[in-house]
N, C-alpha and C positions, 0 to 999 in steps of 0.2 A: 795274461798272467794267470797261472794255475791257482786253484783254491788254496793249496798248501803254501804257495809263495805269498799269497795275500795274507794268510794267517800269520806267517813268519814276520812279514813287514809290520802288521798291526801289533804283534807281540813286542817287536823291537821298539816301536814308537811308544807303546805303553810303558815299557821298562824305562825309557829315557824320560818320559813325563814324570813317572814315579820318583826317579832319581833326582830330577830337578826340583820337584815338589818337596821331597824329603830334605834336600839341601837348603831350600828356602826356609822351611819350617825350623830346621836346625839353626840357621843363621838368625831368624827372628827370635828364637828362644835365647840365643846367646846375647842378643841385644837387650832383651827383657831382663835377663839375669844380671848383666852388667849395670843396667839402670837401677835395678833393685838394690844392688850393692852401693851405688852412688847415693840412693835415697837414704840408706843407713848411715853413710858417712856424713851427708849433709844434716841428717837428723842428730848425729852425735855432736855436730857443731853447736846446735841449740843447747845441748846439755853443758858443753864446755863454756859457753858464754855465761851461763848462770853460775857454774862452779868457780870460775875465775873470780867473779865479783864476790861470791861467798867467801872464798879463801882469803882474798885481800882484806876483808873486814875482820874475819876470825884472826888472821895473822896480826893485823893492826891493833886489835884489842887484846892480843897475847892470850887468846883462848886456843888451846891445842896448838901452840905456836909452831913447834917443829913439824907437826903433821900438816898443818895448813900451809906452811911455807914450802914444804916438799911437794905437796899436791898442787900448789899454785904454779910452781916452776914446771912440773910435769904437764899440767893442763895447757899452759901456753905453748909448750913444745909440740904437744899433740895437735893443738888447734892449727898451728902453722903447717904441720905435716899433712893434715887432712886437707887444708886449703890448697896446698900445692898439688895434691892428687886431683882435687875437683877442677882446678884451673887447667890441668893437663888433659882431663878426661871429658870435659864438657865443651861442646862447640856451638851450642845454641846462642845466638847473639844477645838475646834478652837476658838469659841466665848469666852469660859472660859479663854483661854490663853490671849486673847485680853483684857478681863475684868481685868486681873491681872495687865496689863500695865496701864490701866485707874486708878486702885487703887493707883499705885505709883504716877501717875500724880496728883491725887487729894491731896495726901500728900504734894507734892511740891507746889500745888496751895494754900493750907491752909497756909503753912509756908511763902510764898512770900507775900500773901495778908495781913499778919499781920506785915510785915516789913515796916519801914519808907519809904515814897514815894521818889523815885528818877527815873530819866529817865532810868537808867540801870535796876532797878527793874520793871519798866513799860514794858521795852522790854522783860524781862524774862517772865513776866506774859502773855504778848501777845504771845510769843513763846509757852508757856505751853497751852494756850487756843487753839492754832492751833493743837497741838498734841492731846489734849482732843477731839477736833472737829473731827479730822481724825479717832481716835479710836471709838468714838460714831457713826460716820457715817458707819464704818465697821460693827458694831453691828447691826445697822438698816438694812443695805443691806443683811447681813447674815440671819437675821430673816425673811426678805421679801422672800428670796430664799427658806426657809423651808416651807412656806405656799403656795407659787406659785399662788397667786391670785392678780388680778389687783386692787382690792379694797385697798389692803395694800399700793399700790403705791400712791393712792389719799391721804390716811391718812398720809403717810410719806411726801408727797409733801406739804400738809397743815402744818404739824408739822415743816417742814424745814423753812417755812416762819417766824416762831417764832425766829429761830436762825438768819436768814438773817437780820431781823430788828434790833436785838441786835448787830450783826456784823457791821452793818452800823454805829451805835452809837459808837462802840468800835474804829473803824478806824477814825471816825470824831474827837473824843476827843484825840486820840493818836496824830493826826496831830497837833491839837491845842496846845497840851502839849509840842511839840517840836520834835516829831518823824516825821520829814518832809522829808521822802525819797520817791522815786518813787513807791516803793512797797505799801506803805500806801495808796497813791492815787489810784493806780491800783486796789488794793483789795476792796476799797470803791466803785469804779465804777463798778467792776464786781459783787459785792453784789447787787447793785441797779439794774443792768441788769437782773440778775437771778431772783430777787424778782419780777420784772415787768413781766417777761415771765411766771413764775409760777402763778402769780396772774391772768393773762389773761386765763390760762388753767383752773384754778379753777372756774372762772366766767362762763365758757362754759360747765362745768360738768353737764351732763343731770340728774344726780341723786341728785342735790342740792335741799334741802327742802326750803320752804319760809324763815325759820329761818336762814339757812346758807346764802341764797342770801341777806338777810337784813344785816348781818354782813359783807359780802364781799362788798356790795355796800357802806356801811359806810367807809370801808377801802379804797375803790376806790376813793371816794370823797376826802378823806384826802390825799391819795397818789398822786393824780394829782396836788396837791399844794406843798406838802413838798418834793417830790423827787428832785425838783430843788434846794432846800436848801442843800440836801445831796451831790449832785454832784458838788456843789460850795464849796467844802471842803477847797480849797486853799485861798478863801476869808475869811472864818471863821466868827466869831462873833455871831453864833447862837447856842451855846452849850446848852442853856436851852431848846430851841425849839426842838433840835435834841433829847435830853434826853426824853422829855415828849411825843413827837409824836411817837418815836420808842417804848416807853413803852406802849403807847395806842394801837399801831398796834400789838405788841406781845400779849397783853391781849386778843384782839379781835380774833387773829389767834389761840390762845389757846382754846377759846370758839368754834371756827369753827372746830378745830381738834376733840374736844370732840363730837361735833354734827355729824361729819363724822363717828366716831366710832359707834354711835348709828344707823346711816343709814345702815352701812355695817355689822351689827351684824348677 
């Protein structure tokens, strides 16, 4: 075999290897991107679990009745749609098993949300929201483990802020509605603490784009004022402010989460 022929053979093999390697990398990247999107969806389930419970109580106490009724209906519909997507997209046996539990929780959620308001039903829906939250968090953590990238942690952290803002509103209105136990106050204060810590972490993230920083700074200005209202849960009297400010924060954090997904594509 001549030297020229050998060089051509080596070149061909090199090109084939590069093509295969590039295709593999492209395939791996698609898997990661798809998983990151699923992390976002599962993370959104956490938020919806809290918002549904919050809306049920607000609606039952006839505070922002039309708004909370409309949001409750929309949230349940979105919860079911996302759950259907997760069921179709996830094949891992352990996660699938957990999703089956979430399916049953959603059915109970729907049934209770349609029942006449009472403190007993409010407590049931709060308990269901806790189970849903735990299940959705398990799905998020399991999906994060499959991709093993730090980027998914930032996306999950930002997504969790959506849930925490609704969790704050849930426990605030629960206390005002008559569920005045130590757990309600403790869970509220813990949600505020975790949100503040995560917010500080996101503000320091070196890969923040100008758009992300603008959103986070808007939240920061609002948070520095309203978190004092939240921790003053036992005083009460600010149910409208709590509903509207937490909804505002949730919306902005949803935008931030989507922006992070683009950054880490």
